[in-house]
VOBA-1610 file (N, C-alpha, C; in pm, whole numbers, padded with zeros to 5 digits, always signed):
BEGIN
Met-07918+08387-00853Met-07961+08326-00764Met-07993+08409-00617Lys-07895+08495-00608Lys-07895+08568-00491Lys-08002+08672-00497Lys-08028+08716-00623Lys-08147+08815-00647Lys-08272+08752-00597Ile-08287+08609-00637Ile-08423+08555-00610Ile-08433+08537-00465Ala-08329+08495-00390Ala-08340+08473-00264Ala-08373+08607-00177Ala-08293+08716-00238Ala-08325+08841-00163Ala-08452+08901-00190Ser-08514+08876-00301Ser-08654+08905-00349Ser-08752+08823-00256Val-08732+08696-00227Val-08821+08623-00156Val-08815+08682-00013Arg-08702+08703+00044Arg-08674+08759+00179Arg-08759+08900+00199Ala-08747+08981+00083Ala-08803+09106+00070Ala-08952+09107+00065Gly-09009+08978+00043Gly-09161+08964+00034Gly-09216+08954-00102Val-09129+08932-00196Val-09204+08929-00345Val-09245+08776-00354Pro-09377+08758-00387Pro-09432+08638-00418Pro-09348+08541-00521Val-09349+08424-00495Val-09292+08311-00578Val-09346+08323-00705Thr-09481+08363-00703Thr-09553+08342-00834Thr-09493+08451-00941Val-09476+08570-00862Val-09429+08691-00949Val-09281+08651-00993Leu-09210+08614-00911Leu-09064+08569-00964Leu-09075+08471-01071Ala-09148+08368-01065Ala-09167+08263-01182Ala-09208+08339-01311Lys-09296+08425-01297Lys-09332+08492-01406Lys-09222+08571-01474Thr-09159+08638-01386Thr-09050+08747-01410Thr-08936+08680-01490Tyr-08902+08554-01437Tyr-08801+08470-01494Tyr-08833+08367-01586Gly-08960+08364-01621Gly-09012+08271-01735Gly-08998+08120-01692Val-09017+08102-01559Val-09002+07953-01517Val-09126+07912-01428Thr-09139+07796-01383Thr-09244+07753-01292Thr-09220+07785-01160Arg-09314+07783-01066Arg-09300+07815-00918Arg-09208+07686-00859Pro-09226+07566-00890Pro-09146+07457-00836Pro-08989+07474-00877Thr-08977+07538-00998Thr-08837+07572-01037Thr-08762+07673-00949Ile-08858+07781-00914Ile-08802+07879-00818Ile-08778+07797-00674Tyr-08870+07721-00639Tyr-08842+07650-00503Tyr-08718+07574-00489Arg-08697+07487-00612Arg-08587+07414-00624Arg-08452+07503-00615Ala-08455+07600-00688Ala-08340+07689-00697Ala-08320+07745-00555Leu-08416+07796-00497Leu-08407+07849-00343Leu-08344+07729-00264Asn-08403+07612-00276Asn-08337+07505-00180Asn-08204+07485-00207Ala-08165+07476-00338Ala-08009+07457-00372Ala-07929+07573-00321Phe-07982+07698-00326Phe-07920+07819-00284Phe-07890+07799-00134His-07992+07774-00073His-07984+07763+00083His-07886+07658+00131Glu-07890+07536+00047Glu-07811+07439+00086Glu-07646+07461+00065Lys-07638+07540-00043Lys-07488+07596-00066Lys-07457+07680+00050Glu-07536+07758+00062Glu-07498+07862+00186Glu-07470+07785+00314Ala-07553+07679+00361Ala-07528+07612+00462Ala-07383+07534+00464Val-07362+07482+00357Val-07219+07420+00339Val-07119+07527+00348Ala-07122+07638+00286Ala-07034+07743+00297Ala-07010+07787+00441Asp-07115+07796+00509Asp-07102+07835+00658Asp-07029+07731+00738Ala-07055+07601+00692Ala-06984+07500+00776Ala-06830+07473+00757Gly-06789+07556+00655Gly-06657+07531+00609Gly-06610+07393+00537Thr-06711+07342+00485Thr-06680+07190+00417Thr-06752+07210+00287Ala-06730+07119+00205Ala-06808+07113+00070Ala-06832+06962+00039Pro-06940+06937+00001Pro-06971+06792-00050Pro-06899+06762-00167Val-06858+06642-00198Val-06796+06607-00320Val-06880+06493-00377Ser-06892+06502-00506Ser-06985+06396-00572Ser-06904+06349-00703Phe-06895+06229-00733Phe-06843+06180-00857Phe-06901+06045-00888Thr-06874+06004-01012Thr-06918+05851-01043Thr-06803+05786-01118Val-06796+05669-01067Val-06692+05567-01122Val-06755+05437-01170Asp-06677+05369-01251Asp-06746+05238-01283Asp-06722+05137-01175Arg-06802+05033-01175Arg-06797+04935-01055Arg-06655+04875-01027Asn-06587+04857-01137Asn-06449+04793-01123Asn-06356+04887-01059Ser-06373+05018-01069Ser-06285+05106-01013Ser-06332+05103-00859Leu-06445+05111-00839Leu-06505+05126-00706Leu-06453+05010-00624Ala-06461+04892-00678Ala-06430+04766-00611Ala-06287+04779-00581Ala-06203+04827-00671Ala-06045+04840-00645Ala-06029+04945-00533Phe-06100+05034-00540Phe-06078+05135-00435Phe-06110+05079-00313Asp-06223+04997-00306Asp-06273+04952-00179Asp-06162+04848-00117Ala-06099+04770-00215Ala-06019+04672-00179Ala-05889+04742-00116Phe-05847+04861-00192Phe-05728+04922-00142Phe-05764+04983+00012Thr-05876+05039+00022Thr-05930+05088+00154Thr-05915+04998+00250Gly-05962+04868+00218Gly-05960+04752+00311Gly-05816+04719+00361Gln-05726+04716+00258Gln-05572+04677+00278Gln-05511+04779+00358Leu-05550+04908+00356Leu-05495+05008+00454Leu-05566+05004+00580Gly-05675+04932+00595Gly-05737+04933+00740Gly-05816+05053+00766Leu-05866+05124+00662Leu-05956+05227+00687Leu-06090+05192+00710Ser-06165+05268+00781Ser-06297+05225+00833Ser-06411+05231+00714Ser-06394+05324+00628Ser-06502+05352+00538Ser-06456+05405+00420Arg-06524+05388+00305Arg-06501+05469+00185Arg-06494+05626+00201Ala-06572+05679+00282Ala-06591+05818+00318Ala-06456+05857+00392Asp-06411+05784+00486Asp-06278+05801+00546Asp-06175+05809+00462Ala-06168+05703+00358Ala-06050+05703+00261Ala-06052+05822+00174Leu-06182+05865+00134Leu-06187+05984+00041Leu-06139+06114+00130Arg-06185+06121+00242Arg-06147+06236+00324Arg-05999+06252+00332Arg-05941+06132+00359Arg-05785+06132+00361Arg-05739+06164+00233Leu-05792+06104+00114Leu-05731+06124-00019Leu-05732+06273-00042Cys-05840+06351-00008Cys-05846+06495-00030Cys-05757+06575+00042Arg-05707+06520+00166Arg-05605+06581+00242Arg-05462+06559+00205Val-05445+06469+00128Val-05303+06436+00063Val-05268+06579-00009Pro-05148+06613+00040Pro-05096+06740-00026Pro-05083+06746-00158Ala-05113+06872-00223Ala-05098+06891-00362Ala-04969+06851-00424Gly-04866+06836-00332Gly-04730+06826-00378Gly-04710+06694-00476Tyr-04813+06609-00479Tyr-04814+06486-00586Tyr-04829+06561-00724Leu-04892+06670-00748Leu-04914+06724-00878Leu-04793+06805-00905Glu-04702+06845-00823Glu-04588+06924-00863Glu-04478+06836-00919Pro-04413+06879-01015Pro-04314+06799-01079Pro-04185+06754-00984Asp-04152+06650-00996Asp-04031+06589-00937Asp-03906+06647-01005Pro-03822+06703-00930Pro-03695+06776-00992Pro-03608+06664-01073Asp-03591+06546-01010Asp-03521+06447-01084Asp-03588+06398-01212Leu-03713+06369-01190Leu-03801+06325-01313Leu-03795+06437-01432Ala-03813+06569-01377Ala-03805+06681-01467Ala-03682+06685-01568Ser-03569+06670-01488Ser-03434+06662-01544Ser-03425+06548-01656Ala-03476+06421-01591Ala-03468+06301-01687Ala-03551+06317-01810Leu-03653+06393-01784Leu-03762+06397-01882Leu-03697+06506-02001Arg-03627+06613-01954Arg-03561+06698-02038Arg-03454+06642-02125Ala-03388+06551-02071Ala-03265+06467-02125Ala-03343+06373-02248Val-03473+06320-02209Val-03536+06236-02296Val-03590+06321-02429Ala-03637+06447-02376Ala-03682+06540-02482Ala-03572+06577-02584Gly-03458+06597-02519Gly-03347+06636-02604Gly-03316+06509-02703Glu-03314+06390-02654Glu-03280+06285-02739Glu-03390+06285-02845Leu-03500+06301-02816Leu-03618+06295-02918Leu-03603+06392-03028Ser-03562+06525-02968Ser-03536+06634-03068Ser-03435+06601-03160Ala-03318+06534-03113Ala-03215+06496-03203Ala-03256+06389-03308Ile-03330+06317-03264Ile-03383+06199-03360Ile-03477+06264-03466Gly-03558+06365-03416Gly-03644+06441-03510Gly-03573+06519-03612Arg-03462+06575-03560Arg-03387+06660-03662Arg-03333+06573-03780Asn-03272+06464-03722Asn-03203+06366-03820Asn-03315+06319-03909Leu-03432+06278-03869Leu-03544+06230-03965Leu-03577+06334-04040Asn-03600+06454-04000Asn-03639+06571-04089Asn-03533+06578-04181Gln-03406+06580-04167Gln-03297+06605-04281Gln-03311+06475-04393Leu-03332+06365-04337Leu-03342+06258-04437Leu-03469+06272-04521Val-03581+06320-04469Val-03705+06329-04554Val-03691+06444-04623Ala-03633+06556-04581Ala-03607+06662-04672Ala-03530+06628-04799Thr-03423+06557-04788Thr-03345+06500-04893Thr-03418+06422-04995Lys-03522+06320-04924Lys-03582+06239-05028Lys-03684+06330-05084Asn-03744+06425-05011Asn-03853+06507-05089Asn-03784+06588-05199Tyr-03674+06636-05173Tyr-03601+06717-05273Tyr-03590+06635-05418Glu-03530+06498-05380Glu-03513+06425-05485Glu-03638+06378-05574Val-03731+06362-05499Val-03868+06321-05575Val-03907+06441-05651Arg-03898+06570-05591Arg-03941+06681-05664Arg-03869+06696-05803Arg-03735+06647-05798Arg-03656+06650-05921Arg-03675+06549-06010Gly-03766+06455-05992Gly-03817+06355-06067Gly-03736+06230-06041Gln-03648+06211-05926Gln-03591+06087-05902Gln-03668+05997-05840Gln-03648+05876-05840Gln-03719+05768-05792Gln-03682+05770-05634Leu-03787+05754-05558Leu-03786+05736-05420Leu-03701+05607-05363Lys-03582+05626-05329Lys-03506+05499-05288Lys-03395+05547-05199Leu-03382+05445-05088Leu-03286+05499-04983Leu-03151+05439-05031Thr-03045+05529-05006Thr-02920+05481-05021Thr-02877+05393-04897Arg-02763+05310-04907Arg-02720+05238-04795Arg-02697+05332-04672Pro-02618+05450-04686Pro-02603+05533-04566Pro-02741+05565-04505Gln-02829+05612-04595Gln-02967+05652-04552Gln-03033+05542-04480Glu-03019+05425-04537Glu-03084+05304-04462Glu-03028+05273-04317Gln-02899+05297-04321Gln-02829+05275-04191Gln-02880+05393-04086Leu-02875+05518-04139Leu-02920+05619-04055Leu-03070+05594-03997Leu-03169+05555-04084Leu-03292+05512-04045Leu-03285+05412-03953Ser-03220+05302-03970Ser-03195+05187-03878Ser-03135+05237-03732Asp-03047+05335-03739Asp-03002+05384-03614Asp-03091+05465-03546Leu-03171+05541-03616Leu-03287+05625-03550Leu-03386+05550-03490Leu-03415+05440-03550Leu-03526+05344-03499Leu-03464+05296-03373Glu-03325+05246-03363Glu-03271+05178-03247Glu-03278+05285-03129Gln-03236+05425-03166Gln-03250+05522-03069Gln-03380+05541-03024Leu-03481+05540-03096Leu-03614+05535-03046Leu-03658+05439-02948Asp-03607+05319-02983Asp-03638+05206-02883Asp-03570+05239-02750Gly-03462+05289-02745Gly-03384+05319-02619Gly-03449+05419-02552Val-03494+05548-02613Val-03590+05638-02543Val-03712+05570-02506Ser-03786+05482-02567Ser-03896+05415-02512Ser-03857+05342-02380Val-03749+05258-02382Val-03726+05193-02252Val-03691+05284-02148Thr-03619+05391-02177Thr-03611+05497-02062Thr-03719+05555-02026Val-03819+05576-02093Val-03946+05648-02058Val-04031+05535-01963Arg-04027+05408-02009Arg-04075+05300-01913Arg-04013+05297-01798Glu-03891+05300-01786Glu-03819+05283-01661Glu-03848+05423-01563Leu-03859+05539-01642Leu-03884+05663-01547Leu-04036+05633-01490Glu-04117+05598-01584Glu-04269+05580-01532Glu-04267+05478-01416Gly-04198+05376-01437Gly-04189+05273-01318Gly-04145+05331-01180Lys-04037+05391-01203Lys-03969+05456-01070Lys-04079+05559-01009Arg-04109+05645-01092Arg-04211+05743-01048Arg-04336+05690-00986Ala-04390+05596-01045Ala-04511+05532-00994Ala-04496+05459-00875Ser-04393+05383-00860Ser-04353+05306-00722Ser-04322+05411-00626Lys-04263+05512-00651Lys-04219+05620-00553Lys-04349+05697-00499Thr-04437+05721-00598Thr-04574+05799-00584Thr-04659+05696-00486Val-04668+05565-00515Val-04757+05501-00446Val-04709+05478-00301Arg-04566+05469-00273Arg-04521+05467-00145Arg-04566+05583-00065Arg-04535+05706-00112Arg-04571+05836-00057Arg-04712+05848-00032Phe-04796+05797-00130Phe-04958+05801-00119Phe-04987+05716-00005Val-04947+05596-00009Val-04995+05501+00104Val-04945+05567+00238Ala-04842+05617+00255Ala-04777+05671+00373Ala-04873+05794+00431Arg-04909+05878+00324Arg-04993+05992+00372Arg-05142+05949+00404Met-05184+05839+00315Met-05319+05795+00357Met-05312+05733+00497Met-05199+05666+00537Met-05206+05595+00671Met-05179+05699+00781Gly-05138+05838+00741Gly-05121+05939+00838Gly-04981+05949+00892Asp-04889+05871+00824Asp-04742+05885+00833Asp-04700+06028+00795Gly-04625+06093+00890Gly-04564+06221+00837Gly-04434+06215+00764Asp-04367+06095+00788Asp-04233+06068+00737Asp-04245+05978+00615Glu-04317+06021+00524Glu-04324+05932+00401Glu-04188+05937+00316Pro-04167+05822+00258Pro-04035+05827+00176Pro-04050+05916+00059Arg-03935+05979+00023Arg-03937+06068-00087Arg-03878+06014-00214
//
């Protein structure tokens, strides 16, 4: 693109450039316009942002913007872009809790793998696939442990989500002392 713009500045006719690159003259003009627009934006130190969302998401965003008392969708989006990247960084407490959950899941997985390995060995030796009482109890205990881990994960999600929303709203409103 820079080559084309430089060529035009140097006096090379657009027709020659179109033939050289195997495109039409309007394509060259569109490319030049896009290039000049990008240069103008870069010179201004800003950049346009464009994306598409469904109508329900946009309505929810507009409602939230209204609740915050912001003047426009553009104002809300500018504030949103200024919210620090810290929201994407891991929370040390959450990371620690997730490591504990991962440890629990790993232990459950090891026990389950041992049970399955035993059953596979028995089947390969021609035995019928049947769980003994202790194996049934182990499987029942593992399922209970999984339910417990599931509850823990949902609790962590809820705590993190509510903490993040409070911080987000505080930053959108311009408060410097948001709750942590």
